[in-house]
N, CA, C and O atoms as a CHARMM CRD file, in Angstrom:
* protein
*
  392
    1    1 MET  N     64.99300 138.96400  98.91600 PROA 1      0.00000
    2    1 MET  CA    65.30900 139.75500  97.73300 PROA 1      0.00000
    3    1 MET  C     64.57100 141.08800  97.82500 PROA 1      0.00000
    4    1 MET  O     63.37100 141.11400  98.09600 PROA 1      0.00000
    5    2 PRO  N     65.27100 142.17900  97.60500 PROA 2      0.00000
    6    2 PRO  CA    64.64200 143.50100  97.67100 PROA 2      0.00000
    7    2 PRO  C     63.57600 143.67200  96.59600 PROA 2      0.00000
    8    2 PRO  O     63.70500 143.17100  95.47900 PROA 2      0.00000
    9    3 SER  N     62.53700 144.38100  96.95900 PROA 3      0.00000
   10    3 SER  CA    61.50600 144.69900  95.97300 PROA 3      0.00000
   11    3 SER  C     61.59900 146.18000  95.63000 PROA 3      0.00000
   12    3 SER  O     62.17500 146.97400  96.37400 PROA 3      0.00000
   13    4 THR  N     61.02800 146.52800  94.50700 PROA 4      0.00000
   14    4 THR  CA    61.08900 147.90400  94.01900 PROA 4      0.00000
   15    4 THR  C     59.88000 148.67800  94.50700 PROA 4      0.00000
   16    4 THR  O     58.74600 148.20600  94.42700 PROA 4      0.00000
   17    5 THR  N     60.13900 149.87000  95.01200 PROA 5      0.00000
   18    5 THR  CA    59.09100 150.79300  95.43100 PROA 5      0.00000
   19    5 THR  C     59.39300 152.13300  94.80200 PROA 5      0.00000
   20    5 THR  O     60.54300 152.57000  94.76500 PROA 5      0.00000
   21    6 SER  N     58.38300 152.76400  94.32100 PROA 6      0.00000
   22    6 SER  CA    58.56800 154.05300  93.67200 PROA 6      0.00000
   23    6 SER  C     58.14800 155.16800  94.62000 PROA 6      0.00000
   24    6 SER  O     57.08400 155.09700  95.23700 PROA 6      0.00000
   25    7 LEU  N     58.98400 156.19700  94.73700 PROA 7      0.00000
   26    7 LEU  CA    58.66700 157.36100  95.56800 PROA 7      0.00000
   27    7 LEU  C     58.55200 158.58700  94.68500 PROA 7      0.00000
   28    7 LEU  O     59.40500 158.83600  93.83200 PROA 7      0.00000
   29    8 LYS  N     57.50600 159.34000  94.89200 PROA 8      0.00000
   30    8 LYS  CA    57.36600 160.61100  94.18700 PROA 8      0.00000
   31    8 LYS  C     57.73700 161.70700  95.16700 PROA 8      0.00000
   32    8 LYS  O     57.01100 161.98200  96.12300 PROA 8      0.00000
   33    9 LEU  N     58.87400 162.32400  94.91400 PROA 9      0.00000
   34    9 LEU  CA    59.36800 163.37100  95.80200 PROA 9      0.00000
   35    9 LEU  C     59.15800 164.73500  95.17300 PROA 9      0.00000
   36    9 LEU  O     59.32500 164.89900  93.96500 PROA 9      0.00000
   37   10 PRO  N     58.79300 165.71100  95.98900 PROA 10     0.00000
   38   10 PRO  CA    58.76900 167.07600  95.47000 PROA 10     0.00000
   39   10 PRO  C     60.19000 167.44700  95.01600 PROA 10     0.00000
   40   10 PRO  O     61.17500 167.00500  95.60700 PROA 10     0.00000
   41   11 ASP  N     60.27500 168.25100  93.97700 PROA 11     0.00000
   42   11 ASP  CA    61.58300 168.61700  93.42700 PROA 11     0.00000
   43   11 ASP  C     62.53300 169.17200  94.48900 PROA 11     0.00000
   44   11 ASP  O     63.72100 168.84900  94.49500 PROA 11     0.00000
   45   12 GLU  N     62.00800 170.00500  95.38000 PROA 12     0.00000
   46   12 GLU  CA    62.84900 170.60800  96.40800 PROA 12     0.00000
   47   12 GLU  C     63.44700 169.54700  97.33200 PROA 12     0.00000
   48   12 GLU  O     64.62500 169.61200  97.68400 PROA 12     0.00000
   49   13 LEU  N     62.63200 168.57600  97.71700 PROA 13     0.00000
   50   13 LEU  CA    63.12700 167.50600  98.58100 PROA 13     0.00000
   51   13 LEU  C     64.13700 166.63300  97.83900 PROA 13     0.00000
   52   13 LEU  O     65.15500 166.23900  98.40800 PROA 13     0.00000
   53   14 LYS  N     63.85900 166.33400  96.58400 PROA 14     0.00000
   54   14 LYS  CA    64.77300 165.52600  95.77700 PROA 14     0.00000
   55   14 LYS  C     66.13400 166.20000  95.66600 PROA 14     0.00000
   56   14 LYS  O     67.16800 165.53900  95.76200 PROA 14     0.00000
   57   15 ASP  N     66.13400 167.50500  95.46500 PROA 15     0.00000
   58   15 ASP  CA    67.38900 168.26200  95.38200 PROA 15     0.00000
   59   15 ASP  C     68.14300 168.20900  96.71100 PROA 15     0.00000
   60   15 ASP  O     69.36200 168.03900  96.73100 PROA 15     0.00000
   61   16 LYS  N     67.42200 168.35400  97.81000 PROA 16     0.00000
   62   16 LYS  CA    68.06000 168.29200  99.13200 PROA 16     0.00000
   63   16 LYS  C     68.67900 166.91800  99.37200 PROA 16     0.00000
   64   16 LYS  O     69.80200 166.81800  99.86500 PROA 16     0.00000
   65   17 VAL  N     67.94600 165.85800  99.02200 PROA 17     0.00000
   66   17 VAL  CA    68.45200 164.50200  99.19700 PROA 17     0.00000
   67   17 VAL  C     69.72900 164.32200  98.37600 PROA 17     0.00000
   68   17 VAL  O     70.71500 163.78300  98.88000 PROA 17     0.00000
   69   18 SER  N     69.72300 164.75700  97.14200 PROA 18     0.00000
   70   18 SER  CA    70.90000 164.61800  96.28500 PROA 18     0.00000
   71   18 SER  C     72.10100 165.35400  96.86000 PROA 18     0.00000
   72   18 SER  O     73.20900 164.82100  96.89000 PROA 18     0.00000
   73   19 THR  N     71.87500 166.58200  97.31500 PROA 19     0.00000
   74   19 THR  CA    72.95900 167.38000  97.87400 PROA 19     0.00000
   75   19 THR  C     73.51400 166.74200  99.14400 PROA 19     0.00000
   76   19 THR  O     74.72800 166.61700  99.30000 PROA 19     0.00000
   77   20 LEU  N     72.62300 166.33800 100.04900 PROA 20     0.00000
   78   20 LEU  CA    73.06500 165.73000 101.30000 PROA 20     0.00000
   79   20 LEU  C     73.72600 164.37800 101.07700 PROA 20     0.00000
   80   20 LEU  O     74.69700 164.05000 101.75900 PROA 20     0.00000
   81   21 ALA  N     73.22500 163.59200 100.14100 PROA 21     0.00000
   82   21 ALA  CA    73.81500 162.28700  99.84700 PROA 21     0.00000
   83   21 ALA  C     75.24400 162.45000  99.33800 PROA 21     0.00000
   84   21 ALA  O     76.13000 161.68600  99.72100 PROA 21     0.00000
   85   22 GLN  N     75.47100 163.42700  98.49000 PROA 22     0.00000
   86   22 GLN  CA    76.83100 163.68900  98.00000 PROA 22     0.00000
   87   22 GLN  C     77.75000 164.05600  99.15900 PROA 22     0.00000
   88   22 GLN  O     78.91500 163.66000  99.18000 PROA 22     0.00000
   89   23 GLY  N     77.22500 164.81800 100.12700 PROA 23     0.00000
   90   23 GLY  CA    78.02000 165.25700 101.26800 PROA 23     0.00000
   91   23 GLY  C     78.47000 164.12300 102.17100 PROA 23     0.00000
   92   23 GLY  O     79.43600 164.27500 102.91900 PROA 23     0.00000
   93   24 VAL  N     77.78600 162.99400 102.11400 PROA 24     0.00000
   94   24 VAL  CA    78.17200 161.84100 102.93100 PROA 24     0.00000
   95   24 VAL  C     78.61100 160.66500 102.05000 PROA 24     0.00000
   96   24 VAL  O     78.63800 159.51800 102.49600 PROA 24     0.00000
   97   25 ALA  N     78.95100 160.96500 100.80800 PROA 25     0.00000
   98   25 ALA  CA    79.47100 159.98000  99.84800 PROA 25     0.00000
   99   25 ALA  C     78.52700 158.78900  99.65900 PROA 25     0.00000
  100   25 ALA  O     78.95200 157.63500  99.69200 PROA 25     0.00000
  101   26 GLN  N     77.24800 159.08700  99.46200 PROA 26     0.00000
  102   26 GLN  CA    76.26200 158.04500  99.19600 PROA 26     0.00000
  103   26 GLN  C     75.49000 158.42200  97.94200 PROA 26     0.00000
  104   26 GLN  O     75.46700 159.57800  97.52100 PROA 26     0.00000
  105   27 THR  N     74.87200 157.42900  97.37000 PROA 27     0.00000
  106   27 THR  CA    73.93900 157.71900  96.29700 PROA 27     0.00000
  107   27 THR  C     72.64300 158.21400  96.93200 PROA 27     0.00000
  108   27 THR  O     72.36900 157.90900  98.09200 PROA 27     0.00000
  109   28 PRO  N     71.84700 158.97200  96.18600 PROA 28     0.00000
  110   28 PRO  CA    70.54500 159.37300  96.74400 PROA 28     0.00000
  111   28 PRO  C     69.70700 158.16300  97.16500 PROA 28     0.00000
  112   28 PRO  O     69.00600 158.21500  98.17600 PROA 28     0.00000
  113   29 HSD  N     69.77900 157.08300  96.39500 PROA 29     0.00000
  114   29 HSD  CA    69.02700 155.87000  96.73900 PROA 29     0.00000
  115   29 HSD  C     69.47300 155.32400  98.09200 PROA 29     0.00000
  116   29 HSD  O     68.63800 155.04200  98.95100 PROA 29     0.00000
  117   30 ALA  N     70.77700 155.17200  98.28600 PROA 30     0.00000
  118   30 ALA  CA    71.30100 154.64100  99.54900 PROA 30     0.00000
  119   30 ALA  C     70.93800 155.56700 100.70400 PROA 30     0.00000
  120   30 ALA  O     70.61700 155.10300 101.79900 PROA 30     0.00000
  121   31 TYR  N     70.98700 156.85500 100.46500 PROA 31     0.00000
  122   31 TYR  CA    70.64400 157.84600 101.48400 PROA 31     0.00000
  123   31 TYR  C     69.18800 157.68600 101.91900 PROA 31     0.00000
  124   31 TYR  O     68.88600 157.70600 103.11200 PROA 31     0.00000
  125   32 MET  N     68.29200 157.52800 100.95000 PROA 32     0.00000
  126   32 MET  CA    66.86900 157.38000 101.26300 PROA 32     0.00000
  127   32 MET  C     66.58900 156.05000 101.96500 PROA 32     0.00000
  128   32 MET  O     65.78500 156.00000 102.89600 PROA 32     0.00000
  129   33 VAL  N     67.24800 154.97000 101.52600 PROA 33     0.00000
  130   33 VAL  CA    67.04900 153.66900 102.16900 PROA 33     0.00000
  131   33 VAL  C     67.50000 153.75000 103.62700 PROA 33     0.00000
  132   33 VAL  O     66.81400 153.25900 104.52300 PROA 33     0.00000
  133   34 GLU  N     68.65300 154.37000 103.85600 PROA 34     0.00000
  134   34 GLU  CA    69.15500 154.51300 105.22000 PROA 34     0.00000
  135   34 GLU  C     68.21900 155.36900 106.07600 PROA 34     0.00000
  136   34 GLU  O     67.95900 155.05300 107.23700 PROA 34     0.00000
  137   35 ALA  N     67.71800 156.45500 105.48600 PROA 35     0.00000
  138   35 ALA  CA    66.80100 157.33200 106.22200 PROA 35     0.00000
  139   35 ALA  C     65.51200 156.59600 106.59400 PROA 35     0.00000
  140   35 ALA  O     65.00500 156.75200 107.70500 PROA 35     0.00000
  141   36 ILE  N     64.99400 155.81300 105.68800 PROA 36     0.00000
  142   36 ILE  CA    63.76500 155.06100 105.96500 PROA 36     0.00000
  143   36 ILE  C     64.04100 153.99900 107.03500 PROA 36     0.00000
  144   36 ILE  O     63.23100 153.80300 107.94000 PROA 36     0.00000
  145   37 ALA  N     65.18200 153.31700 106.92800 PROA 37     0.00000
  146   37 ALA  CA    65.52300 152.28900 107.91700 PROA 37     0.00000
  147   37 ALA  C     65.66600 152.90500 109.30400 PROA 37     0.00000
  148   37 ALA  O     65.21500 152.32200 110.29000 PROA 37     0.00000
  149   38 GLU  N     66.29300 154.08500 109.38700 PROA 38     0.00000
  150   38 GLU  CA    66.43200 154.75800 110.68800 PROA 38     0.00000
  151   38 GLU  C     65.07500 155.14100 111.25500 PROA 38     0.00000
  152   38 GLU  O     64.84300 154.99400 112.45600 PROA 38     0.00000
  153   39 ARG  N     64.18300 155.62600 110.41700 PROA 39     0.00000
  154   39 ARG  CA    62.84100 156.02000 110.86500 PROA 39     0.00000
  155   39 ARG  C     62.05600 154.81000 111.35000 PROA 39     0.00000
  156   39 ARG  O     61.37300 154.87400 112.37300 PROA 39     0.00000
  157   40 VAL  N     62.15500 153.71600 110.62000 PROA 40     0.00000
  158   40 VAL  CA    61.45700 152.48600 111.01200 PROA 40     0.00000
  159   40 VAL  C     61.98300 152.00300 112.36600 PROA 40     0.00000
  160   40 VAL  O     61.19500 151.64100 113.24000 PROA 40     0.00000
  161   41 ALA  N     63.30100 151.99500 112.54400 PROA 41     0.00000
  162   41 ALA  CA    63.88800 151.55100 113.81000 PROA 41     0.00000
  163   41 ALA  C     63.43000 152.44800 114.95500 PROA 41     0.00000
  164   41 ALA  O     63.10500 151.95900 116.03600 PROA 41     0.00000
  165   42 ARG  N     63.40500 153.75800 114.72100 PROA 42     0.00000
  166   42 ARG  CA    62.96700 154.69500 115.76000 PROA 42     0.00000
  167   42 ARG  C     61.50700 154.46100 116.12500 PROA 42     0.00000
  168   42 ARG  O     61.14800 154.43300 117.30200 PROA 42     0.00000
  169   43 ASP  N     60.66700 154.29300 115.10500 PROA 43     0.00000
  170   43 ASP  CA    59.24200 154.08400 115.36800 PROA 43     0.00000
  171   43 ASP  C     58.98000 152.74400 116.05000 PROA 43     0.00000
  172   43 ASP  O     58.06600 152.63800 116.86700 PROA 43     0.00000
  173   44 GLU  N     59.77500 151.71400 115.72300 PROA 44     0.00000
  174   44 GLU  CA    59.63600 150.43200 116.41400 PROA 44     0.00000
  175   44 GLU  C     60.01100 150.57500 117.88000 PROA 44     0.00000
  176   44 GLU  O     59.34200 150.01500 118.74900 PROA 44     0.00000
  177   45 LYS  N     61.07400 151.31800 118.16300 PROA 45     0.00000
  178   45 LYS  CA    61.47000 151.54500 119.56000 PROA 45     0.00000
  179   45 LYS  C     60.39300 152.31400 120.30900 PROA 45     0.00000
  180   45 LYS  O     60.08700 151.99400 121.45800 PROA 45     0.00000
  181   46 ARG  N     59.81800 153.32100 119.66900 PROA 46     0.00000
  182   46 ARG  CA    58.75600 154.09800 120.30300 PROA 46     0.00000
  183   46 ARG  C     57.55200 153.20500 120.59400 PROA 46     0.00000
  184   46 ARG  O     56.96600 153.28400 121.67300 PROA 46     0.00000
  185   47 ARG  N     57.18600 152.36400 119.64200 PROA 47     0.00000
  186   47 ARG  CA    56.04200 151.46000 119.83300 PROA 47     0.00000
  187   47 ARG  C     56.32100 150.50100 120.98900 PROA 47     0.00000
  188   47 ARG  O     55.44500 150.26100 121.82000 PROA 47     0.00000
  189   48 ALA  N     57.53500 149.95400 121.04600 PROA 48     0.00000
  190   48 ALA  CA    57.89500 149.03900 122.13200 PROA 48     0.00000
  191   48 ALA  C     57.84900 149.76100 123.47900 PROA 48     0.00000
  192   48 ALA  O     57.40000 149.19300 124.47500 PROA 48     0.00000
  193   49 PHE  N     58.31500 151.01600 123.51000 PROA 49     0.00000
  194   49 PHE  CA    58.28800 151.80700 124.73200 PROA 49     0.00000
  195   49 PHE  C     56.84900 152.01500 125.21500 PROA 49     0.00000
  196   49 PHE  O     56.55100 151.84100 126.39700 PROA 49     0.00000
  197   50 VAL  N     55.97000 152.38800 124.29500 PROA 50     0.00000
  198   50 VAL  CA    54.56100 152.61800 124.64400 PROA 50     0.00000
  199   50 VAL  C     53.91000 151.30400 125.08200 PROA 50     0.00000
  200   50 VAL  O     53.14800 151.28000 126.04900 PROA 50     0.00000
  201   51 ASP  N     54.20500 150.21900 124.37700 PROA 51     0.00000
  202   51 ASP  CA    53.64700 148.91100 124.76400 PROA 51     0.00000
  203   51 ASP  C     54.10600 148.51700 126.16600 PROA 51     0.00000
  204   51 ASP  O     53.31000 148.02800 126.96700 PROA 51     0.00000
  205   52 ASP  N     55.39900 148.73200 126.46700 PROA 52     0.00000
  206   52 ASP  CA    55.91800 148.43700 127.80400 PROA 52     0.00000
  207   52 ASP  C     55.22400 149.29200 128.86000 PROA 52     0.00000
  208   52 ASP  O     54.87300 148.80800 129.93600 PROA 52     0.00000
  209   53 ALA  N     55.03300 150.57300 128.53500 PROA 53     0.00000
  210   53 ALA  CA    54.36200 151.47400 129.47900 PROA 53     0.00000
  211   53 ALA  C     52.92600 151.02100 129.73600 PROA 53     0.00000
  212   53 ALA  O     52.46200 151.04300 130.87700 PROA 53     0.00000
  213   54 ASN  N     52.23300 150.61600 128.69700 PROA 54     0.00000
  214   54 ASN  CA    50.84900 150.14800 128.87200 PROA 54     0.00000
  215   54 ASN  C     50.78700 148.87000 129.70100 PROA 54     0.00000
  216   54 ASN  O     49.89400 148.70700 130.53300 PROA 54     0.00000
  217   55 ARG  N     51.74800 147.95700 129.47000 PROA 55     0.00000
  218   55 ARG  CA    51.79100 146.73200 130.28500 PROA 55     0.00000
  219   55 ARG  C     52.08500 147.08000 131.74200 PROA 55     0.00000
  220   55 ARG  O     51.50000 146.50100 132.65800 PROA 55     0.00000
  221   56 SER  N     52.98000 148.01400 131.94400 PROA 56     0.00000
  222   56 SER  CA    53.32000 148.44100 133.30100 PROA 56     0.00000
  223   56 SER  C     52.10300 149.06500 133.99400 PROA 56     0.00000
  224   56 SER  O     51.84400 148.79600 135.16700 PROA 56     0.00000
  225   57 LEU  N     51.36800 149.89000 133.26600 PROA 57     0.00000
  226   57 LEU  CA    50.17000 150.51300 133.83200 PROA 57     0.00000
  227   57 LEU  C     49.13400 149.45900 134.20500 PROA 57     0.00000
  228   57 LEU  O     48.52200 149.53800 135.27000 PROA 57     0.00000
  229   58 GLN  N     48.93800 148.48300 133.33900 PROA 58     0.00000
  230   58 GLN  CA    47.97200 147.42500 133.63100 PROA 58     0.00000
  231   58 GLN  C     48.41300 146.61900 134.85700 PROA 58     0.00000
  232   58 GLN  O     47.58600 146.23200 135.68300 PROA 58     0.00000
  233   59 ASP  N     49.71100 146.37300 134.96600 PROA 59     0.00000
  234   59 ASP  CA    50.23800 145.65800 136.12300 PROA 59     0.00000
  235   59 ASP  C     50.00900 146.46700 137.39300 PROA 59     0.00000
  236   59 ASP  O     49.61300 145.91900 138.42100 PROA 59     0.00000
  237   60 PHE  N     50.25900 147.77100 137.32000 PROA 60     0.00000
  238   60 PHE  CA    50.02100 148.64300 138.47500 PROA 60     0.00000
  239   60 PHE  C     48.54200 148.64000 138.86500 PROA 60     0.00000
  240   60 PHE  O     48.20800 148.53000 140.04400 PROA 60     0.00000
  241   61 LYS  N     47.66100 148.76000 137.87200 PROA 61     0.00000
  242   61 LYS  CA    46.22700 148.76200 138.17800 PROA 61     0.00000
  243   61 LYS  C     45.78500 147.45300 138.81900 PROA 61     0.00000
  244   61 LYS  O     44.89800 147.43800 139.67200 PROA 61     0.00000
  245   62 ARG  N     46.40900 146.36000 138.40500 PROA 62     0.00000
  246   62 ARG  CA    46.05800 145.04700 138.96100 PROA 62     0.00000
  247   62 ARG  C     46.61900 144.87100 140.36700 PROA 62     0.00000
  248   62 ARG  O     45.92100 144.37900 141.25300 PROA 62     0.00000
  249   63 THR  N     47.88200 145.27100 140.58100 PROA 63     0.00000
  250   63 THR  CA    48.54200 144.98000 141.85300 PROA 63     0.00000
  251   63 THR  C     48.56500 146.15000 142.83200 PROA 63     0.00000
  252   63 THR  O     48.57100 145.94800 144.04600 PROA 63     0.00000
  253   64 GLY  N     48.58000 147.37400 142.30300 PROA 64     0.00000
  254   64 GLY  CA    48.68100 148.55700 143.15900 PROA 64     0.00000
  255   64 GLY  C     50.08600 148.82700 143.65500 PROA 64     0.00000
  256   64 GLY  O     50.29500 149.73300 144.46200 PROA 64     0.00000
  257   65 ILE  N     51.05100 148.05400 143.18600 PROA 65     0.00000
  258   65 ILE  CA    52.43100 148.23200 143.63100 PROA 65     0.00000
  259   65 ILE  C     53.09600 149.32700 142.80300 PROA 65     0.00000
  260   65 ILE  O     53.04800 149.32200 141.57300 PROA 65     0.00000
  261   66 ALA  N     53.72300 150.27100 143.52100 PROA 66     0.00000
  262   66 ALA  CA    54.38600 151.39700 142.86200 PROA 66     0.00000
  263   66 ALA  C     55.57000 151.83800 143.70600 PROA 66     0.00000
  264   66 ALA  O     55.80900 151.30800 144.79100 PROA 66     0.00000
  265   67 TYR  N     56.31000 152.81800 143.19100 PROA 67     0.00000
  266   67 TYR  CA    57.45700 153.38600 143.89300 PROA 67     0.00000
  267   67 TYR  C     57.30500 154.90000 143.86800 PROA 67     0.00000
  268   67 TYR  O     56.81700 155.46300 142.88800 PROA 67     0.00000
  269   68 THR  N     57.72000 155.55600 144.93900 PROA 68     0.00000
  270   68 THR  CA    57.60500 157.00900 144.96400 PROA 68     0.00000
  271   68 THR  C     58.68300 157.63000 144.08900 PROA 68     0.00000
  272   68 THR  O     59.77900 157.09100 143.93600 PROA 68     0.00000
  273   69 HSD  N     58.34300 158.76000 143.52900 PROA 69     0.00000
  274   69 HSD  CA    59.25400 159.49200 142.65600 PROA 69     0.00000
  275   69 HSD  C     60.55900 159.81200 143.38100 PROA 69     0.00000
  276   69 HSD  O     61.64600 159.59500 142.84700 PROA 69     0.00000
  277   70 ASP  N     60.44000 160.32400 144.58900 PROA 70     0.00000
  278   70 ASP  CA    61.63600 160.70400 145.34600 PROA 70     0.00000
  279   70 ASP  C     62.55800 159.52200 145.61300 PROA 70     0.00000
  280   70 ASP  O     63.77700 159.64200 145.49100 PROA 70     0.00000
  281   71 GLU  N     61.98000 158.38200 145.97600 PROA 71     0.00000
  282   71 GLU  CA    62.79300 157.20300 146.25900 PROA 71     0.00000
  283   71 GLU  C     63.51300 156.70900 144.99400 PROA 71     0.00000
  284   71 GLU  O     64.68300 156.33000 145.04700 PROA 71     0.00000
  285   72 VAL  N     62.81300 156.71800 143.87800 PROA 72     0.00000
  286   72 VAL  CA    63.41800 156.26000 142.62400 PROA 72     0.00000
  287   72 VAL  C     64.55500 157.18700 142.21300 PROA 72     0.00000
  288   72 VAL  O     65.62900 156.72000 141.83400 PROA 72     0.00000
  289   73 TRP  N     64.32900 158.49400 142.28600 PROA 73     0.00000
  290   73 TRP  CA    65.38600 159.44500 141.89300 PROA 73     0.00000
  291   73 TRP  C     66.57800 159.36800 142.84000 PROA 73     0.00000
  292   73 TRP  O     67.72100 159.50200 142.40400 PROA 73     0.00000
  293   74 LYS  N     66.33000 159.15800 144.10600 PROA 74     0.00000
  294   74 LYS  CA    67.42000 159.00400 145.06600 PROA 74     0.00000
  295   74 LYS  C     68.27400 157.78700 144.68100 PROA 74     0.00000
  296   74 LYS  O     69.50200 157.83900 144.73400 PROA 74     0.00000
  297   75 TYR  N     67.61300 156.70700 144.29800 PROA 75     0.00000
  298   75 TYR  CA    68.31200 155.48900 143.88500 PROA 75     0.00000
  299   75 TYR  C     69.11400 155.74000 142.60600 PROA 75     0.00000
  300   75 TYR  O     70.28200 155.36000 142.52000 PROA 75     0.00000
  301   76 ILE  N     68.49200 156.37400 141.61900 PROA 76     0.00000
  302   76 ILE  CA    69.16700 156.64200 140.34000 PROA 76     0.00000
  303   76 ILE  C     70.37100 157.55100 140.54600 PROA 76     0.00000
  304   76 ILE  O     71.44100 157.30200 139.99000 PROA 76     0.00000
  305   77 ARG  N     70.20400 158.59700 141.33900 PROA 77     0.00000
  306   77 ARG  CA    71.32700 159.51100 141.60600 PROA 77     0.00000
  307   77 ARG  C     72.48100 158.77300 142.28200 PROA 77     0.00000
  308   77 ARG  O     73.64500 158.99800 141.95100 PROA 77     0.00000
  309   78 GLY  N     72.16500 157.91100 143.20900 PROA 78     0.00000
  310   78 GLY  CA    73.20000 157.13800 143.88400 PROA 78     0.00000
  311   78 GLY  C     73.93500 156.22100 142.91800 PROA 78     0.00000
  312   78 GLY  O     75.16200 156.13200 142.95500 PROA 78     0.00000
  313   79 LYS  N     73.18600 155.53700 142.04800 PROA 79     0.00000
  314   79 LYS  CA    73.80100 154.63700 141.06800 PROA 79     0.00000
  315   79 LYS  C     74.70900 155.40100 140.11300 PROA 79     0.00000
  316   79 LYS  O     75.82800 154.96900 139.83500 PROA 79     0.00000
  317   80 THR  N     74.22900 156.53700 139.61000 PROA 80     0.00000
  318   80 THR  CA    75.03900 157.31100 138.66100 PROA 80     0.00000
  319   80 THR  C     76.26200 157.93200 139.32400 PROA 80     0.00000
  320   80 THR  O     77.22900 158.27100 138.64300 PROA 80     0.00000
  321   81 ALA  N     76.22800 158.08400 140.64000 PROA 81     0.00000
  322   81 ALA  CA    77.38400 158.61200 141.37700 PROA 81     0.00000
  323   81 ALA  C     78.36600 157.50200 141.73400 PROA 81     0.00000
  324   81 ALA  O     79.37700 157.74900 142.39200 PROA 81     0.00000
  325   82 GLY  N     78.06600 156.27400 141.29600 PROA 82     0.00000
  326   82 GLY  CA    78.96900 155.16200 141.56300 PROA 82     0.00000
  327   82 GLY  C     78.79500 154.54000 142.93200 PROA 82     0.00000
  328   82 GLY  O     79.63100 153.74600 143.36500 PROA 82     0.00000
  329   83 LYS  N     77.71800 154.89100 143.62000 PROA 83     0.00000
  330   83 LYS  CA    77.46500 154.33700 144.94700 PROA 83     0.00000
  331   83 LYS  C     76.61500 153.07800 144.83000 PROA 83     0.00000
  332   83 LYS  O     76.19100 152.70400 143.73700 PROA 83     0.00000
  333   84 ASN  N     76.37300 152.43900 145.94800 PROA 84     0.00000
  334   84 ASN  CA    75.52700 151.25000 145.99500 PROA 84     0.00000
  335   84 ASN  C     74.30600 151.56300 146.86400 PROA 84     0.00000
  336   84 ASN  O     74.20900 151.08600 147.99500 PROA 84     0.00000
  337   85 PRO  N     73.37100 152.36900 146.33400 PROA 85     0.00000
  338   85 PRO  CA    72.23600 152.79800 147.15300 PROA 85     0.00000
  339   85 PRO  C     71.25700 151.66000 147.43000 PROA 85     0.00000
  340   85 PRO  O     71.20800 150.65800 146.71700 PROA 85     0.00000
  341   86 ARG  N     70.48700 151.85400 148.48300 PROA 86     0.00000
  342   86 ARG  CA    69.44100 150.89200 148.83000 PROA 86     0.00000
  343   86 ARG  C     68.32600 151.00000 147.78800 PROA 86     0.00000
  344   86 ARG  O     67.94300 152.10100 147.39300 PROA 86     0.00000
  345   87 LYS  N     67.81500 149.86500 147.35200 PROA 87     0.00000
  346   87 LYS  CA    66.74200 149.87200 146.35200 PROA 87     0.00000
  347   87 LYS  C     65.48800 150.49900 146.95200 PROA 87     0.00000
  348   87 LYS  O     65.22400 150.34700 148.14500 PROA 87     0.00000
  349   88 PRO  N     64.70900 151.20900 146.12000 PROA 88     0.00000
  350   88 PRO  CA    63.46500 151.80500 146.63100 PROA 88     0.00000
  351   88 PRO  C     62.51100 150.72400 147.12600 PROA 88     0.00000
  352   88 PRO  O     62.45400 149.62300 146.57900 PROA 88     0.00000
  353   89 LYS  N     61.77200 151.06000 148.16300 PROA 89     0.00000
  354   89 LYS  CA    60.78400 150.11800 148.70100 PROA 89     0.00000
  355   89 LYS  C     59.44900 150.36000 148.00000 PROA 89     0.00000
  356   89 LYS  O     59.02100 151.50500 147.84800 PROA 89     0.00000
  357   90 PRO  N     58.79800 149.29100 147.57900 PROA 90     0.00000
  358   90 PRO  CA    57.50000 149.45400 146.92800 PROA 90     0.00000
  359   90 PRO  C     56.43600 149.88800 147.93300 PROA 90     0.00000
  360   90 PRO  O     56.50400 149.58100 149.12300 PROA 90     0.00000
  361   91 ILE  N     55.46000 150.60800 147.41000 PROA 91     0.00000
  362   91 ILE  CA    54.29800 150.98900 148.22100 PROA 91     0.00000
  363   91 ILE  C     53.06000 150.36500 147.58700 PROA 91     0.00000
  364   91 ILE  O     53.05700 150.03100 146.40200 PROA 91     0.00000
  365   92 LYS  N     52.04500 150.21800 148.36200 PROA 92     0.00000
  366   92 LYS  CA    50.78400 149.66100 147.86100 PROA 92     0.00000
  367   92 LYS  C     49.77300 150.79500 147.79300 PROA 92     0.00000
  368   92 LYS  O     49.41900 151.38300 148.81500 PROA 92     0.00000
  369   93 VAL  N     49.31100 151.10000 146.59000 PROA 93     0.00000
  370   93 VAL  CA    48.33100 152.16700 146.37700 PROA 93     0.00000
  371   93 VAL  C     46.94400 151.55700 146.50700 PROA 93     0.00000
  372   93 VAL  O     46.65300 150.53500 145.88500 PROA 93     0.00000
  373   94 PRO  N     46.08600 152.17600 147.31300 PROA 94     0.00000
  374   94 PRO  CA    44.72300 151.64000 147.46600 PROA 94     0.00000
  375   94 PRO  C     43.98700 151.55500 146.12600 PROA 94     0.00000
  376   94 PRO  O     44.18600 152.39200 145.24600 PROA 94     0.00000
  377   95 ARG  N     43.16200 150.56600 145.98700 PROA 95     0.00000
  378   95 ARG  CA    42.42300 150.33200 144.73400 PROA 95     0.00000
  379   95 ARG  C     41.67400 151.58600 144.26200 PROA 95     0.00000
  380   95 ARG  O     41.59600 151.84200 143.06100 PROA 95     0.00000
  381   96 ALA  N     41.14100 152.34400 145.17300 PROA 96     0.00000
  382   96 ALA  CA    40.36500 153.55000 144.82000 PROA 96     0.00000
  383   96 ALA  C     41.22700 154.63800 144.16600 PROA 96     0.00000
  384   96 ALA  O     40.70200 155.51700 143.48300 PROA 96     0.00000
  385   97 ARG  N     42.54500 154.58000 144.37200 PROA 97     0.00000
  386   97 ARG  CA    43.45500 155.60900 143.82800 PROA 97     0.00000
  387   97 ARG  C     44.21000 155.14100 142.58800 PROA 97     0.00000
  388   97 ARG  O     45.06700 155.86500 142.08200 PROA 97     0.00000
  389   98 ARG  N     43.90900 153.94700 142.09200 PROA 98     0.00000
  390   98 ARG  CA    44.62300 153.41200 140.92800 PROA 98     0.00000
  391   98 ARG  C     43.98000 153.94100 139.71700 PROA 98     0.00000
  392   98 ARG  O     44.40800 153.62900 138.60600 PROA 98     0.00000
């Protein structure tokens, strides 16, 4: 069940929300709920991306396994061109350089 939350908006922002909501055939309330939901979804995706990157970094520091930039881009370009390129070969980075 939805709960009630009160927002105090500056008059200028409230006017903008009302005008824009009318332009997309929504109530100001529906417009704000949708805007908040979109922001939450975006921020959750960003958090997941950063968490994945941190896990990847920790894995790299532990194993030293990586791929060269050139090899990865060559593979990506081949895939996007509809080809079946050879997968990049992993390299082992010495512990001192991790």
